[in-house]
Phi, psi and omega in degrees: 000319177300318180298320179292319177299318181297314183291332181274355179083011180274080187295323182296314178295322179297310181294328181296335180272350186300324184292343177272345184253323183222160171229171178240146177268187183295342178264012178063029177266132180285132179238134181291134181280344181240121178218149179207128179291342181269336179232074181297340182295333179302310181294317181299318180296315182300312181298321181289329178289318188269339188256001184211172175264020183301140174282169177301317182299321180292320178297314180299318181293322182290340181249016187295336184260009182290151181287330183267067187295337180297327178295316179296320178297321179297314178302316181295319182300309183289325177301311184292321179295316182287328180297333182277354181265165174288160180295332177294320178293324178295318177302315182298315180296319178301313182295323179294320179296315183290339179271359180279137178241152172216156180249130179247112180249125180248123177265135182274341177227160179294324178301317179297322182296320178292322179296314179300318180303313182291321180296314181296321179295322181293332186250353182242212180289129183296136177268164177291153179303324181296323179291319179294320180293319176302315180298320180298316180293316179299325185292319189253356182292134179235146358283161181300333182294347182270357189302317180298319178295318181296318178301316181292319180292325175300316179293314186288313191263347180240298185296309183291331178288317190262337180050237184282003178264007187295321183287325173295320178304314183296322177298312181289330178297311182292329179291333180269338184256332184235160172284123186230154176288162178287335183288176179300136186234159170259110182301318181299315182298317181294317178297316181297318181294330186260004184236115173283155183301331182289343182253020180298320180298314179299317178301313183296318179296321180291321178299318180296318180295315183288332175296325176295316176301311186295327176301321178293321181288317188280323180226069186294133176223130179302147175299325180291344178254014178096004180263201183247354189272137168290173181298318179293315178302313182301313183296314183289313183294321179296319180296311182297323178291319182298326185248022172059044176274051185288340182306327186273356186299318176301319179294320179299319178296321179295320178293320179296321179292320178297323177293316181296326178278000180064028174280333171228155181281163176299321181297315179292322178301313181290328175296322176300313182301315180298316179299315181296322178299314184279337171294312178301319179299310184288318185284308187272313191273322183267309178282344178057040173282154182272145184293333184295345178286338182240357186298318181298317179293320179300314180296320180299312183285331174299315180294315183294318180294330179281322190252341183214057188295138170201159178298328180295326178297322179294315180299315180297322180294315179299315180296321179298311182296318180296324179293332181280348177295147173297158178299156186302318180296321179293319181296312182296327178294313178298318181298318183296337182271356176293143179192165174208145184215152171280335191236331184279117186305324184295342184233024185265354187287157179294328179292325175297315181296319181297317180296322178296316179300317180295317180298317180295315181292325178294314178297318179302315181297310184296325184269326190231001181093162183294137176224132183253094179238119185286332187260040176298130174233160180267119181254117172276117183299307170262135182311141188272043181283342178242157185305312184295332180283355177270351184282161187297335178296345179252018188233142171224160172277148180206146175296150184301319183296321179286324180299319179298325180286337181276349187304129176066010179267151174292162185302316183300324179284331180292331185304327179300319182281327178300322182294339181272353186288152172280345179280125179299327180299318181293315180295319180299317180298316182297323181285324186278334185234064183296336178270359177080005182257140178196162179258117184301313183293317181294321179295319180296315179298320179296316179296315180299318180295321180292321177296316180300312180295323181293323177297315178296329177292324176299318178296320180296323178300318180295314180298322179294321179293323178293316183293335177288000000 
């Protein structure tokens, strides 16, 4: 701005800015008010602006060989932007800059810096829990000589691992480690209340370990692809993330910790994961029950398994979850009403289609084992031109290539293609209904009952392994 005033001949405005750029000593020598040993160009630019009639081009040329070229580029950027404005706009910008205030607080000790940090947060804009927790750990971690290492480990093992999932991690962390209310909570406040300064090291080590667990849950990657997840972990964690099964994350961390401590075997741990995936499928996605009916129990058992592990806690948790399931008749009724259609408005939504896909894959797994087919399509056995033909009792999964061959064909001709499918459901239908006749409602009720029984059988497998 001073350079522009000088070039425009506005001597009064130019001289008026001098007190912000330079001062004079007792010998009336001008001294630059801004200096930096790392950016010498700042001082050089100021002296060239105030002590000569140099044009911008001459100033730029005289400083062309300086090492801190970014400072010169910054000067050039603002000069060119302001030069394109009217002198009235330059005056306005100058006045806005001069009316700006800032507070510079210098702490003489590290202890003071943490105290100031907390006071400012309490009275200013609220910081994220992760920032407050980091400050809490830095403040009380001993010995002080370890602080630089702790800062780096916080970045490496927590922030870089979890990225934008760090605040969700802290909420789920406190729910699995501490007794917490059902209402909205401040993770930082709960950790601070439950952690004495002498256990900061233990807290930090636990946070790093659980962040590693949470990374697997939040961003699952197969071990074969360079990640940490087994095949079962990848499949379950990916499914729960896709369908927002976040309710189980505190419990999952407790189970992972129990496995690492060898309180449960790897086999039992993975059996648990499969059970939780299909419990969530049957309870939330198919029966469409609300999570708040089981959230309190999930948090309770997550805490107990982490802090007071016993085989009985596992048994009690399985029994609790099974008791919360709707009765078998209610489940099969809800299941029978699932449907999807190309043409019937009541069943055309994407959520209807998603539930049908989940129901088909769940039945496929329980009856025929897990199958990973990317091109699953929904096959209406009888064309879905009428409402009842849109229901799940009239639907099977089929590969896209086979589905295309079935288009517009009568049921009896479709059976030939169903027999070629990798999906057990399609082959089973072709074998069971060779004449092409079946009852849509009865088939749906039968499928729902088999899924319900299979889920309880998964729970029974876990209980049997514990009892052994």
